[in-house]
N, C-alpha and C positions, 0 to 999 in steps of 0.2 A: 709404679715406677716413681721414684722419689727424685725430684729435681734438685733437692738439696744434698743428696748423696755425693760426698766428696771422693769417694773411693773409686780406685781403678780395679776391675773385676776381670776374671777369665770366663769364657763361655762355658756353660754346662758340658757341651761336647768338645772338651778342649782338645782332643786329638784330631777333631775335625774343623778347627778354627785356624784362621789366619790366611796369609797370602799363599803359603806353600801348599795349602789343601786346595784352595781355589785354583791354583795353577795346575795342580794334578788333575782335577776335574775339566778344567779347560782343555788340557791337552789330550784327554781321554774323549771327550765329547766334541771338542771343537768349538765350544761356546763357553764363556765365563759366566758363573753365576753372580748375580747382584748380591752385594752385602746388604743384610737387613738393617732396618732403622733401629729396631729393639730386639734384644736376645735375652734369653734366660741365663743368668750367670750361675756359676758353680755354686753360689750360696743360696741360690733359690729366687733372688730378685730379678725383676724384669729391669734391664738397664739398657740406656742408649748403647748402641754397638761402639760408638766413638769413646765410650768409657770403658772399653775392654782392651786388654793387651794378651799377647801370647808370651811376653818377655817376663820371666820371673821377677826381675828387678823392677819392673814398672807396676806390678800388682800390689795394691795396698790393702786390699780386703783380706783379712785373715782367713775367713771361712773359704774364700775362693783359693787362696794359696794352699790351704789344706786339701781341698778338692783336687786341684791340678796335681799335687804332689801324689796323691792315691791314684788317679787315673794314670799317670806316667809310670808308676810302679806296676800298676795292672797290665799296661800296654807292653812293658818289658817282659813280664811273665808270659803274656800271651804269644809274643813272638817267639821266645825260646821254646815254648811248648809246641808251636805249630811247625818249627823248624825241624823237630824230631820226628814229624809224622811222615810216613811213606808218601813220595810224590810231592814233597814240600816245594814251593815256588822259590824258595830262598835257601842258600847254602847255610851251613852252620856258622861260617865266618860273617856272612852277611847278617844273620841273626844276631849274632853276639855283638856286632858293631851297633845295630839298631837299639839292642837292649842297654848297652853302655850308654849310648846318647840318652835314652829315656831315663835311666837311673841318674845320669848327671843333672838332666833338667829337672827331675824329681827333687834332687838334693838342693838344687838352687831354689826351688820353691818352699823347701823346707827352712831355708835361711842359712844353708851350710856352705 
């Protein structure tokens, strides 16, 4: 971990990062997980959790932005694929909405 790294990163598990995911876990388990002190970033570095963000506009590490872009696109594809399976827990409309959201965030990480 570099103390002189001025960049803001994303967590490697970008789809499992941030308050929304912790809130989901807390509502499911009745207990909130603690935020870690140090995390692995999308670029592979170990960085302080405080130097990460889920907001594309805040992330300054180019490798992390590229990682988050790919992960959001992968998530969109997975949601669409899973929604077409028999017995899917989400409707096609819900999946389309989630995929649109993920692609919009991916585009923001790409700088567009």
